[in-house]
C-alpha positions in Angstrom: -94.0 -15.5 25.0 -90.6 -16.4 26.2 -90.4 -19.3 23.9 -91.1 -17.4 21.0 -88.6 -15.1 21.9 -86.0 -17.8 22.4 -87.3 -19.4 18.9 -86.7 -16.2 17.2 -83.6 -15.5 18.8 -82.3 -18.9 17.9 -83.4 -18.4 14.2 -82.0 -14.8 14.1 -78.6 -15.8 15.4 -77.7 -18.0 12.7 -77.6 -15.3 10.2 -75.3 -15.1 7.1 -74.0 -12.8 4.1 -75.1 -11.8 0.8 -75.3 -8.2 -0.8 -78.9 -7.1 -1.5 -79.7 -3.4 -1.8 -83.3 -2.8 0.1 -84.7 -1.5 -2.9 -84.1 -4.4 -5.3 -86.3 -7.2 -6.4 -83.6 -9.6 -4.9 -84.4 -8.0 -1.4 -88.2 -8.1 -1.9 -87.8 -11.9 -2.8 -85.6 -12.6 0.2 -87.8 -10.7 2.5 -91.1 -12.8 1.3 -89.1 -15.6 1.7 -87.9 -14.7 5.1 -91.3 -13.5 6.3 -93.0 -16.7 5.2 -90.6 -19.0 6.7 -90.9 -17.0 10.0 -94.7 -17.0 10.0 -94.6 -20.9 9.5 -93.0 -20.8 13.0 -94.6 -17.5 14.8 -97.5 -16.9 12.8 -97.3 -13.1 13.4 -96.5 -11.4 10.1 -95.5 -8.2 11.7 -93.2 -9.2 14.1 -91.5 -11.4 11.3 -91.4 -8.0 9.3 -90.0 -5.9 12.0 -87.3 -8.7 12.5 -86.2 -8.8 9.0 -86.1 -5.0 8.7 -84.2 -4.6 12.3 -81.6 -7.2 10.7 -81.0 -5.2 7.2 -80.9 -1.9 9.1 -78.6 -3.1 11.6 -76.1 -5.7 10.1 -74.0 -5.9 7.3 -75.4 -8.0 4.2 -72.9 -10.4 4.8 -73.5 -10.7 8.3 -77.4 -10.8 7.8 -77.1 -13.7 5.5 -75.5 -15.8 8.0 -79.1 -17.1 9.2 -79.4 -20.4 7.6 -82.8 -20.7 9.3 -84.7 -18.0 7.7 -82.6 -17.3 4.8 -82.0 -20.8 3.8 -85.0 -20.9 1.3 -83.9 -17.9 -0.6 -80.2 -19.0 -0.6 -81.2 -22.3 -1.7 -83.1 -21.2 -4.7 -80.7 -18.8 -5.9 -77.9 -21.0 -5.6 -75.9 -18.8 -3.0 -73.5 -20.2 -0.5 -72.1 -18.3 2.4 -69.0 -18.7 4.5 -70.2 -19.0 7.9 -69.5 -16.8 10.9 -65.7 -16.9 11.1 -64.7 -14.4 13.9 -66.0 -13.9 17.6 -66.7 -10.1 16.7 -69.2 -11.4 14.0 -70.9 -13.8 16.6 -71.1 -11.1 19.3 -72.7 -8.7 16.8 -75.2 -11.4 15.8 -76.0 -12.2 19.6 -76.4 -8.4 20.4 -78.4 -7.8 17.3 -80.7 -10.7 18.1 -81.5 -9.2 21.6 -82.1 -5.8 20.4 -84.4 -7.0 17.4 -86.5 -9.3 19.9 -86.8 -6.3 22.4 -87.8 -3.8 19.5 -90.1 -6.3 17.8 -92.0 -7.9 20.8 
């Protein structure tokens, strides 16, 4: 269980930015892509959905997209580039959010 938490923590920690409203078709496409990639690693769809929803609710759209691991396919398909994490504050927010998401979703 700890290794799954570590894997998810690492994946979630690398999150990047793009604006999508939760009701939009882009957001649904992003969620589908995220959950599909996540379940290849974790194989538990409900955990992947929980982490996605937690991130969308608790991070800015920009910071949410900073994850190249689970948003990479969506970004590649839609030709989206992201600037990366540029401040220690952004890094700390991602780190704290990762720990909170893992605690809530496991």
